[in-house]
N, C-alpha and C positions, 0 to 999 in steps of 0.2 A: 457677387455680381448683382447690380441693381436691375430692376424691372425695366427692360428697354422700351416699354410703352410710356414711361414717364417722359414728360416734356423736359427739354434741357433746363429751362428755368426752374421747374419743380425739383429736378434732381440736384441742381446746384444749391437751391435753398435747403433741401433736406440734408445734403452732405454738410453744409455749414451748421445746421442745427445739430447734427450728429457730432461734429467736432466740438461744439460748445458743450454738449452733454457729456462727452468724454472728459473734457477739461473739468467739468463739474464733479465727475467721479474722482479724478485725480485730487482736486482740491479738498473734497470731503474726506478722502482717505488721509491726506496730509494733516487735516485738522481734526481727524478722529470724530467727525460729526455724523452719527448714524442716521439721523433724519435726513440730512442733506444727501447722504450717500444713497439712501432708498429712493429719494426723488430723482437724483441724477441717473441712477441705473434704470429707473422707470422711463425716463426721457430717452435714454439710449435704446431701450427695447422698443418704445413707441416709434422712434424714428427709423430704426432698422426694419420694422414691420411696414412702415410707409414706403420705404425704399424697395421693399420686396425681398430683403435679405433674410427675413424670418417670417414665419407664418405659412399660410397656404402657398403652394407653388403657383407661379404665375405663367408657367409655360404649359403647353398642351401638345406635346409631341408623341404621346402615347407610351413613352418609356417609363418604367417604374422609377420611383424616387428613392435613391439609396443614400440620401443625406442622413446624417446622424445615425449611421449604422457602422459597426466595425467592419473594416474591409474584409476580414476573414469570413464574414457572414454574408458576403455578396458574391456576384459572379466575378468580382475582381480578386478573389482570394488567391489564385495562383500568381497573379501579377504582384500582389502584395508580398507573398511568400518569397518571390524571386528577388525582391529588392535587397540591396546590400547596404549595410550601415557603415 
């Protein structure tokens, strides 16, 4: 989810940049170009941070941030355990 404080124009521009960077990753992988791959992945990371999808949290609701934690190590452990595959 993108930072909702971004303007619509900014979000649209950043999403376009993200898609171009992802295409760059695909092309670099296809061409086996390690330098281009490093640059493309860096562009993906930079753009995701600008969108608020990575980096410091942009919300301030007082709730703890459980992102990037295993569900079994959070208050959602029982919910996760009860899921059926």
